[in-house]
DOBA-360960 format. One line per field, with one value per residue (C-alpha): x, y, z; residue number from 0. Coordinates in nm, 2 decimals. Example, Ala and Ser with C-alpha at 12.3 -4.5 7.8 and 13.67 -1.06 7.14 Angstrom:
BEGIN
xx [1.23	1.37] .
yy [-0.45	-0.11] .
zz [0.78	0.71] .
num [0	1] .
END
This chain:
BEGIN
xx [2.80	2.64	2.88	2.86	2.68	2.42	2.36	2.31	2.07	1.86	1.87	1.75	1.44	1.39	1.41	1.11	0.92	1.03	1.20	1.55	1.74	1.94	2.30	2.57	2.65	2.60	2.88	2.88	2.93	3.18	3.07	3.32	3.28	3.13	2.79	2.80	2.47	2.34	2.06	1.78	1.61	1.73	1.38	1.25	1.15	1.50	1.67	1.43	1.37	1.57	1.91	1.89	1.75	2.04	2.29	2.18	2.30	2.55	2.87	2.75	2.63	2.92	2.70	2.80	2.66	2.88	2.66	2.34	2.12	1.88	1.77	1.76	2.11	2.02	1.93	2.25	2.45	2.24	2.29	2.66	2.68	2.42	2.57	2.92	2.83	2.69	3.00	2.80	2.97	3.29	3.57	3.49	3.11	2.96	2.68	2.49	2.25	2.02	1.99	2.17	2.48	2.43	2.38	2.66	2.89	3.04	3.07	2.70	2.56	2.22	2.00	1.74	1.46	1.27	1.14	0.79	0.51	0.44	0.81	0.88	0.78	0.97	1.27	1.26	1.26	1.57	1.74	1.69	1.74	2.08	2.16	2.11	1.91	1.67	1.48	1.18	0.96	0.58	0.35	0.50	0.30	0.02	-0.09	-0.15	0.07	0.37	0.29	0.29	0.61	0.79	0.68	0.77	1.12	1.18	1.07	1.27	1.60	1.55	1.70	1.64	1.37	1.22	0.91	0.89	0.59	0.77	0.48	0.60	0.92	0.75	0.72	0.37	0.24	0.43	0.27	-0.08	-0.03	0.09	-0.21	-0.46	-0.28	-0.28	-0.67	-0.70	-0.85	-1.12	-1.23	-1.17	-1.52	-1.44	-1.15	-1.16	-0.88	-0.83	-0.55	-0.64	-0.42	-0.48	-0.19	-0.26	0.11	0.11	0.26	0.30	0.65	0.58	0.93	1.09	0.82	0.92	1.29	1.32	1.39	1.31	1.67	1.80	1.62	1.49	1.11	1.08	1.27	1.07	0.73	0.85	0.54	0.29	0.11	0.35	0.26	0.40	0.65	0.48	0.70	0.40	0.36	0.73	0.76	0.40	0.33	0.12	-0.15	-0.19	-0.31	-0.16	0.17	0.01	-0.32	-0.26	-0.42	-0.45	-0.09	0.07	-0.12	-0.37	-0.10	0.06	-0.26	-0.43	-0.10	-0.16	-0.50	-0.34	-0.06	-0.29	-0.57	-0.37	-0.59	-0.40	-0.66	-1.02	-1.32	-1.47	-1.43	-1.65	-1.52	-1.61	-1.44	-1.32	-1.14	-1.37	-1.13	-0.79	-0.88	-0.52	-0.55	-0.49	-0.68	-0.63	-0.89	-0.83	-1.11	-1.14	-1.35	-1.34	-1.52	-1.36	-1.50	-1.25	-1.30	-1.27	-1.39	-1.56	-1.76	-1.93	-2.07	-1.73	-1.53	-1.52	-1.54	-1.27	-1.37	-1.10	-1.13	-0.88	-0.91	-0.64	-0.83	-0.91	-0.69	-0.94	-0.91	-0.55	-0.42	-0.62	-0.62	-0.88	-0.93	-1.25	-1.37	-1.68	-1.46	-1.31	-1.06	-0.70	-0.61	-0.29	-0.29	-0.27	-0.11	-0.37	-0.58	-0.90	-1.25	-1.40	-1.72	-1.70	-2.00	-2.12	-2.25	-2.60	-2.65	-2.50	-2.73	-3.04	-2.94	-2.81	-2.46	-2.14	-1.98	-1.69	-1.45	-1.08	-0.82	-0.65	-0.30	-0.04	0.14	0.51	0.53	0.58	0.68	0.39	0.29	0.43	0.20	0.41	0.53	0.90	0.87	1.22	1.39	1.15	1.18	0.97	1.17	1.50	1.41	1.28	1.61	1.81	1.60	1.67	2.05	2.05	1.86	2.10	2.37	2.18	1.97	1.67	1.33	1.28	0.98	0.80	0.88	0.77	0.46	0.33	0.39	0.20	-0.09	-0.12	-0.10	-0.40	-0.60	-0.50	-0.57	-0.91	-1.00	-0.87	-1.07	-1.38	-1.33	-1.28	-1.57	-1.82	-1.85	-1.81	-1.48	-1.37	-1.06	-1.02	-0.75	-0.72	-0.67	-0.51	-0.73	-0.96	-1.33	-1.61	-1.94] .
yy [0.01	0.35	0.64	0.87	1.14	0.89	0.76	1.10	1.20	0.88	0.93	1.28	1.15	0.91	1.20	1.34	1.02	0.84	0.50	0.44	0.13	-0.06	0.03	-0.24	-0.18	-0.49	-0.56	-0.92	-0.89	-1.11	-1.24	-1.00	-0.70	-0.38	-0.29	0.07	0.24	0.56	0.78	0.89	1.17	1.28	1.31	1.35	0.98	0.89	1.08	0.98	0.61	0.47	0.60	0.44	0.12	0.11	0.20	-0.09	-0.34	-0.16	-0.28	-0.64	-0.66	-0.45	-0.18	0.19	0.51	0.65	0.91	1.11	1.24	1.52	1.80	2.05	2.17	2.21	1.84	1.73	1.93	1.81	1.45	1.48	1.66	1.43	1.10	1.21	1.27	0.92	0.76	0.61	0.75	0.69	0.95	1.02	1.06	1.23	1.48	1.44	1.70	1.44	1.07	1.10	1.20	0.92	0.64	0.76	0.65	0.30	0.29	0.25	-0.11	-0.03	0.27	0.36	0.56	0.80	1.07	1.22	0.96	1.00	0.96	0.62	0.40	0.60	0.63	0.25	0.21	0.43	0.23	-0.12	-0.02	0.12	-0.21	-0.13	-0.30	-0.08	-0.03	0.17	0.35	0.30	0.38	0.20	0.40	0.66	0.58	0.25	0.36	0.41	0.09	-0.12	0.04	-0.02	-0.38	-0.46	-0.31	-0.50	-0.83	-0.78	-0.68	-0.93	-0.68	-0.71	-0.46	-0.43	-0.21	-0.03	-0.23	-0.31	-0.51	-0.80	-0.82	-0.81	-1.13	-1.08	-1.03	-1.34	-1.54	-1.40	-1.49	-1.84	-1.90	-1.78	-1.98	-2.30	-2.30	-2.28	-1.94	-2.03	-1.81	-1.44	-1.29	-0.92	-0.69	-0.35	-0.10	0.25	0.50	0.81	1.10	1.46	1.64	1.98	1.99	1.64	1.66	2.04	2.20	2.58	2.67	2.49	2.63	2.98	2.91	2.71	2.90	2.78	2.85	2.61	2.31	2.17	2.22	2.09	1.76	1.73	1.71	1.42	1.30	1.50	1.80	2.09	2.36	2.69	2.68	2.60	2.53	2.37	2.11	2.04	2.01	1.93	1.71	1.46	1.72	1.76	1.53	1.42	1.44	1.21	1.05	1.14	0.90	0.60	0.62	0.71	0.50	0.27	0.12	-0.04	-0.19	-0.30	-0.48	-0.72	-0.81	-0.92	-1.10	-1.29	-1.37	-1.43	-1.20	-0.95	-0.67	-0.60	-0.70	-0.36	-0.04	0.25	0.55	0.89	1.17	1.53	1.82	1.87	2.03	2.14	2.42	2.49	2.47	2.10	1.90	1.55	1.45	1.49	1.23	0.92	0.60	0.31	-0.02	-0.30	-0.63	-0.92	-1.26	-1.48	-1.32	-1.63	-1.69	-1.39	-1.61	-1.62	-1.34	-1.08	-0.71	-0.47	-0.14	0.13	0.47	0.74	1.09	1.35	1.56	1.32	1.04	0.83	0.47	0.51	0.25	-0.08	-0.39	-0.65	-0.98	-1.17	-1.52	-1.71	-1.85	-1.53	-1.26	-1.16	-0.83	-0.69	-0.42	-0.66	-0.93	-1.19	-1.45	-1.49	-1.65	-1.30	-1.28	-1.64	-1.87	-1.96	-2.30	-2.17	-1.99	-2.29	-2.54	-2.36	-2.42	-2.77	-2.65	-2.69	-2.40	-2.25	-2.08	-2.01	-2.07	-1.78	-1.74	-1.47	-1.39	-1.31	-0.95	-0.69	-0.32	-0.08	0.12	0.48	0.76	1.06	1.27	1.17	0.79	0.73	0.39	0.10	-0.28	-0.34	-0.11	-0.23	-0.59	-0.49	-0.31	-0.61	-0.84	-0.63	-0.62	-1.00	-1.04	-0.81	-1.05	-1.38	-1.27	-1.43	-1.25	-1.00	-1.00	-0.72	-0.77	-0.53	-0.74	-0.67	-0.30	-0.32	-0.49	-0.23	0.04	-0.11	-0.10	0.26	0.38	0.21	0.37	0.71	0.69	0.59	0.89	1.13	1.01	0.89	0.57	0.20	0.09	-0.25	-0.38	-0.55	-0.82	-0.88	-0.51	-0.42	-0.12	0.05	0.03	0.27	0.09] .
zz [-2.09	-2.12	-2.14	-1.84	-2.05	-2.17	-1.82	-1.68	-1.96	-1.91	-1.53	-1.56	-1.73	-1.45	-1.20	-1.38	-1.34	-1.66	-1.66	-1.78	-1.88	-1.63	-1.55	-1.57	-1.20	-0.99	-0.75	-0.61	-0.24	-0.05	0.29	0.46	0.23	0.36	0.22	0.11	0.15	0.00	0.15	-0.08	0.11	0.46	0.60	0.95	0.94	0.83	1.11	1.39	1.32	1.03	1.15	1.50	1.34	1.10	1.37	1.58	1.33	1.11	1.29	1.32	0.96	0.82	0.66	0.63	0.49	0.22	0.05	0.07	-0.21	-0.14	-0.36	-0.07	0.02	0.39	0.42	0.26	0.51	0.80	0.70	0.69	1.03	1.20	1.08	1.14	1.50	1.52	1.37	1.08	0.77	0.59	0.57	0.21	0.26	-0.05	-0.07	-0.40	-0.54	-0.69	-0.77	-1.10	-0.92	-0.66	-0.91	-1.13	-0.85	-0.83	-0.45	-0.38	-0.32	-0.17	-0.08	0.18	0.03	0.26	0.04	-0.02	-0.03	-0.41	-0.49	-0.33	-0.62	-0.89	-0.67	-0.62	-1.00	-1.02	-0.75	-0.89	-1.25	-1.15	-0.99	-0.63	-0.36	-0.16	0.16	0.05	0.30	0.28	0.11	-0.18	-0.43	-0.44	-0.80	-0.98	-1.27	-1.04	-0.84	-1.16	-1.29	-0.96	-0.91	-1.27	-1.23	-0.90	-1.05	-1.37	-1.19	-0.90	-0.66	-0.29	-0.19	0.16	0.20	0.53	0.65	0.98	1.13	0.91	1.12	1.46	1.66	1.78	1.43	1.31	1.60	1.50	1.14	1.23	1.45	1.18	0.90	1.12	1.11	1.49	1.48	1.23	0.95	0.99	1.02	1.07	1.14	1.32	1.30	1.43	1.43	1.64	1.75	1.87	1.72	1.55	1.44	1.28	0.93	0.97	0.95	0.99	1.09	0.80	0.56	0.66	0.61	0.28	-0.04	-0.38	-0.50	-0.24	-0.38	-0.72	-0.73	-1.09	-1.00	-0.68	-0.86	-1.08	-1.27	-1.08	-1.25	-1.27	-1.02	-0.89	-0.60	-0.28	0.03	0.21	-0.06	-0.05	0.33	0.44	0.14	0.35	0.38	0.00	-0.27	-0.52	-0.32	-0.06	0.03	0.39	0.63	0.39	0.28	0.61	0.86	0.69	0.47	0.78	0.91	0.59	0.50	0.79	0.65	0.33	0.51	0.75	0.50	0.19	-0.01	-0.23	-0.23	-0.12	-0.33	-0.27	-0.07	0.04	0.23	0.37	0.56	0.53	0.69	0.99	1.24	1.12	0.87	0.78	0.40	0.37	0.11	0.27	0.53	0.91	0.96	0.75	0.76	0.51	0.49	0.30	0.18	0.14	0.00	-0.31	-0.63	-0.75	-0.43	-0.27	0.01	0.16	0.31	0.58	0.64	0.76	0.92	0.94	1.10	1.18	1.32	1.39	1.65	1.93	2.03	2.23	2.12	2.00	1.76	1.76	1.55	1.63	1.44	1.50	1.43	1.55	1.84	1.97	1.88	1.84	2.00	1.87	2.13	2.43	2.21	2.32	2.16	2.37	2.36	2.40	2.19	2.08	2.05	2.40	2.50	2.58	2.25	2.06	2.24	2.13	1.77	1.82	1.78	1.98	2.17	1.98	2.21	2.15	2.42	2.59	2.45	2.51	2.19	2.20	2.31	2.04	2.06	2.12	1.82	1.85	1.73	1.80	1.51	1.57	1.61	1.74	1.74	1.79	1.80	1.49	1.26	1.41	1.33	0.99	0.90	1.01	0.80	0.50	0.57	0.61	0.28	0.10	0.19	0.15	-0.15	0.02	-0.01	0.27	0.51	0.32	-0.05	-0.33	-0.40	-0.05	-0.11	-0.44	-0.26	0.02	-0.25	-0.43	-0.11	-0.03	-0.38	-0.38	-0.05	-0.16	-0.49	-0.29	-0.06	-0.35	-0.57	-0.31	-0.52	-0.43	-0.57	-0.69	-0.86	-1.20	-1.16	-1.53	-1.62	-1.29	-1.26	-1.01	-1.11	-0.99	-0.93] .
num [0	1	2	3	4	5	6	7	8	9	10	11	12	13	14	15	16	17	18	19	20	21	22	23	24	25	26	27	28	29	30	31	32	33	34	35	36	37	38	39	40	41	42	43	44	45	46	47	48	49	50	51	52	53	54	55	56	57	58	59	60	61	62	63	64	65	66	67	68	69	70	71	72	73	74	75	76	77	78	79	80	81	82	83	84	85	86	87	88	89	90	91	92	93	94	95	96	97	98	99	100	101	102	103	104	105	106	107	108	109	110	111	112	113	114	115	116	117	118	119	120	121	122	123	124	125	126	127	128	129	130	131	132	133	134	135	136	137	138	139	140	141	142	143	144	145	146	147	148	149	150	151	152	153	154	155	156	157	158	159	160	161	162	163	164	165	166	167	168	169	170	171	172	173	174	175	176	177	178	179	180	181	182	183	184	185	186	187	188	189	190	191	192	193	194	195	196	197	198	199	200	201	202	203	204	205	206	207	208	209	210	211	212	213	214	215	216	217	218	219	220	221	222	223	224	225	226	227	228	229	230	231	232	233	234	235	236	237	238	239	240	241	242	243	244	245	246	247	248	249	250	251	252	253	254	255	256	257	258	259	260	261	262	263	264	265	266	267	268	269	270	271	272	273	274	275	276	277	278	279	280	281	282	283	284	285	286	287	288	289	290	291	292	293	294	295	296	297	298	299	300	301	302	303	304	305	306	307	308	309	310	311	312	313	314	315	316	317	318	319	320	321	322	323	324	325	326	327	328	329	330	331	332	333	334	335	336	337	338	339	340	341	342	343	344	345	346	347	348	349	350	351	352	353	354	355	356	357	358	359	360	361	362	363	364	365	366	367	368	369	370	371	372	373	374	375	376	377	378	379	380	381	382	383	384	385	386	387	388	389	390	391	392	393	394	395	396	397	398	399	400	401	402	403	404	405	406	407	408	409	410	411	412	413	414	415	416	417	418	419	420	421	422	423	424	425	426	427	428	429	430	431	432	433	434	435	436	437	438	439	440] .
END
């Protein structure tokens, strides 16, 4: 076993984006034992959605928060006060200044990671290499290097990791997946996806930006393996607006929707991506686009005659159209807004007869109702995330694979990174499976 000094030294390197060897900590949980959970990053997302989702099942599953790790002292204090008011923490709840302090403890079985987008993968590595299971918010990774490192660590340690792609725990999405996989839908021919809002304050935290002080946090540790930069409270608190701390729209929104394409189709990543967009409306100093469109080609690498196209567009300055996910086949469509399978757009008898073909029309089927997708900045508790949290809790106990394993996170990261690269370079982007690298055409 590493001495405490050696462990802290190695962990400190991990905090800067470097891997460290696994700790000997790995408590075997009894069926009636409480699962002790640490919080890695007391974020807005954690407070508004993950806490109520956790609270809905904590008593039944015998889970409890016992510690928080956050490099901003204000967040540590807020976590303690907020969770104490909800009755979700132990009497000896501990506030850790960083993850080294957290993982040096022996009373942590699992963690929930809700930090900045670019930190998720490396914080996942820290968790599993220290012997802890983890619930990791999406996007899984914002660089291929980080994605590869995290997937390798999860597969090597065999820890239970649930990626926060909560559609994978929603009954309507499961029903759609089963219908497609059964062959009754026919081949997917096209997918259309949108995510539109009109929220000038989205991902902005002006009040907090004016209040945070560099001396109250750890800016060096925050940057991990990103290029070192001078203190910037906006990049700390409004990281979703600035690359390379986040890709913005692809990482935050597209990662949810493109993940369903991989799930339903069985393809790990696109064959190619082209993208365009820019900052057309919100001229607030951001570098990530407020308007984004990507076109994906999916299909087998060895047969270009088979496949389908995915169009994705998102804008942050006009909410018309909202959030939509439409799957098309020659026989009709699946509308995951209305949760219906319908013959809409399918091959009609008249058109088929002219070509000596048979009509191809799907039946009308109502999928099991799912929770509506919430697009407000503070998402609140929702059925998808609640189900997803419970699935993770159950898998921590059973050691079964969760609904959104690390491999699914790796795959959505590949698609996000391909799209972001296409946007930044203006090039058509492909992916080399053998080298596991993005390729510019």
